[in-house]
N, C-alpha and C positions, 0 to 999 in steps of 0.2 A: 407489604412493600408495593409501592405504586410502580406502573410500567417505567416511568422516568427514573425512579430510584434503582430499578433492576438494571437498566441500561448504564446508569452512572457507575454502579457497582461493577458491572462487566468491564467497562472501559478502564476504571481505576485499577482493578486487579491485574489487568493485562500488562501494565508497565510499559505500554507501547509509546513510541515517540509521538504518535498521533494524539494521544491524550494531552500531552504538554502543549501542543499547538492549539488546542481548543480553549485553553484557560483564559485567553484574552478576547474572546468573542462576546457579543451581546447575548443575553439570555435566550432569545428565540432561536438564534442561529446555533448556539451551543447545544440546546436541547435537540435540535434536528440532526446535527452532525454526530452527536454522541449516540443517538438512536440508530443512525446509519452505520456507524462503526460497530455498535453492538450486534447488528444484523450480520455484518461481515464476520465478526468473531464467531457467532453461532454456527454459521454454515461452514466456516473453516474448521471449527472444532469437530464437526460431524466427520470430516475426512481424517483429521489428524488423530482423533481419540477413539475412533471405532475400528477395531481390528478386522471385522468382517465386512468385506467390500459390498456384499449384497445388502447387508443391513444398512450400511452407510448410504448406498444408492436409494434405498427405500426412505430413509430419513430426508434425503435431499428432495425426493419426490413429495414428501410431506410439506417441505418448505415451499415448493412450487405451488402447491395447493393453497398454502397459507398466504402467499403473495396475492393470489387471486382473491382470497377472502379479504385481504387488506384493501384492495381496490374496489371490492364490493361493499365495504363498510362492516364486515363481519369478522374482523381479526380476533384470534383467540390467544395468541402468544403475547407476553409482555412487550417484546421488542416490536412486533407489528402494531400493537396497540399504541405504543409510543410514537410510531411512525405515522399514525393516522392523520394527524394535523399537518405534518411536514409534507406529505405527498401532494396535498392541495395547496398549501402556502407557497411551496417552492417548485411546484409543477414537476415532480420527479417521475420519470416514465416507468411504467410497469416493466417494460422490456429490459430496462437496465438491471433491475433486481434479478430477473430471470437469467440475464447474461452472467451475472456474478455467480449464481448457482451453477450455471453451465461450466464456468471456469473451475469451480471447486470439483465438479464431477470429472473433469479431465484428469485430476489426480488419482482417480480410481481406475483409469484406463491407460494413461500415458505415464510411463516411468522414465522415459528418455525422449529427447527431441532431436530429430535428424539435423535441423539447421536452425539458425536464428529466426528465419521466417516462420518456422513452425512454432517456436517458442513465443514469438511475438503475439500470436493469437491468445495464448494462455495469459501473457502479461496484460494484454488489453482487457480481457474479461475480468481478471481478479484485481486489477489495479487501475488501469486507465478509466474504466467505466465508473469506478468509485471516485476518481478525480473529476470526471465530468459532472457527477451528481454533487460533489462538494462545491464545484464552481457555481452551480445553480444556487446552492444554499448561501454561499458567501456573497453572491451577487456580482454582476458585471454589466458593462455598457457596450463593450466591443466584443463581437463574436470571435475575434482572434484569440480571446482568452481561453476558448474551448480547446484550441490547438495547444496552448500552454498546458492546460490541465491534462490533456491526453499524454503529452510527452513527459510531464512531471510524474504521472502515474507509472509510466514505463521506467523512469529513472529510479523511483522508489522500489519497484519490484526487482529490478536488476541488482540494486544494492542488497535487498533481502536475500536474493539467490546467492550472491557472493558471501554475505555474512553467515548464511545458514547452510553452506555447502556440506559441512560435516554432519549436521543434524539431519538434513534431507537424505544424505547417503545412508545414515543409520536406518532410515525407513525404506531404503532401496530405491530412492529417487535421485536422478541426476538431471538437473536443469541446465547444465552446461551443454551447449549444442554438440552433437556427436561429430559433426564435420570439423569442429574446432578442436575437439580432443585429438582427432587424427592429425590435424595441422600442427599441433604442438607436441605430437608423439606422446600423448598421455592416454593410458588405457582406462577403461571403465573400472577395472579391478583396483587400480591405484586410487581412484576416487572413493570407491566403496570401502577400501581398506585403510583410508586416511593416510596414504603414503605421500609425503612431501618430496619433491625433487625440483631440480632447476627448471625442468620442462613444465611441471605443474605450476611453479611460481610464475613463469612467463604467461601461461594460460590464464591464471587468475588475475594477473596484472592487466591482461588484455580485456578481461571482463570489467575490471574497475574503470578502465579508460572509456569503454563504451557507456557505462553508467554515467560517468562524468560528462560525456558528450551529450547525453540526453538531458542532464540538468542545464547545460549551456543552451541547448536548443529550446528548452522550455522557457527559460528566462529571456532569450532573444525574442520570443513570440508574445511575451506578456506586455500588453499596452500599459503605459504609465497611468492612464485614467482608471485602470482596474487594479493597479498594484496594491493599494492599501486595503481594498475590500478583500483581496486574495491573500492577505498577510499570513493567515494560518498555514497555507501551503508553503509560504516562504520560510516560516518558522520551522516547519517540518523538514524542509530541504536543508536548512542550516544544521539540524541535528543529524540527518542522514549523511550529509557531506562530511560532517565531522567524523562519523563512523567510517566512511570511506578513507578518510585521512589516517585514522588509527590503524585500519587494516594495512594500508601502505606502509606506515611507520613500523608495523610489526612484521614487515617483509612477507605479507600475504600468507601468514601461517594459519589460515582459516580451516585447514584440514586438521590442525592440531587442537584448536580451541575456537570458541565463539567469541568474537570481539564485540563488546557492547559498552555503552556509556552508562555511568551511574545516574540514578534519578536526579541527584543534585546537579550534575553537569548538564543534563537535559533541561532542567528547570532554568539554569543560568543562561544557557543558549537561547531558550525561548524568550526569557525576559530581555536579554540583550538585543535579540533580533527584533522583538516587538518595539523596543525603544528606537532602534535604528530606522525602522519602517515608519514610525510616527513622525520622526524628524524629517525624513525624506518627503513624506506626504505634505507636511507643513511648508517645506521649501518649494515643492511643486505648486501648491496652492497660491503661494505668494507670486510666483512667476506668471501665473495664468492671467 
């Protein structure tokens, strides 16, 4: 199995919304973004699948060393070998890879967050940094697009937190800010025990509203000149926002069950959004 095949297999098996957004990219961009995604999956799996925190920490340290190897041209892992061309072609910074690992390491130390400000650092490291690298791979002309990528990453992570609140609670993690639990009169034990209540529902609706505000902020910052090149992020946003809509329609019962879209629905949303963006791009080109 080649390094690219390894990454492709890793991405396809995940069933993630990210995978569906990559389908419409040119081959060189598709190879790069799948390799980047595979890296994120590898370091995320270290934390989620390793029950011994000290062992997980050691494995993350190994990945830090492997990123140094990557930028020295001596990568040994299939994922970093697949990234070898991408880091040069798309000028991906070494510190961004380390920042992602640092974000994953926070899961070994932080099980709650006092405020949204504290949570924002985590979201930046594990999602916004990925968005910034994705923006480099997709290409842009206006640096305003980097603000879009940052806020879109925040929106994705906030959606993940809402969708996975029960799954995270089963691991003893609560990403909902502690001061907001207090504001809505919801205890930590209610989240850990998956107890739905009117207060919990209001708290979760508040989280959904914040995520939606970040999507709006991101798209308000996306220059039209870069919109088509960034269409993979737009496809992803369509899938994630549909998930938010489903959570709302299910009355925010994310403590009872995990809301997710079927692969066929994700594929349809990706295809529809891709068509819409192509049409919009052609209309914009005619007006220029």
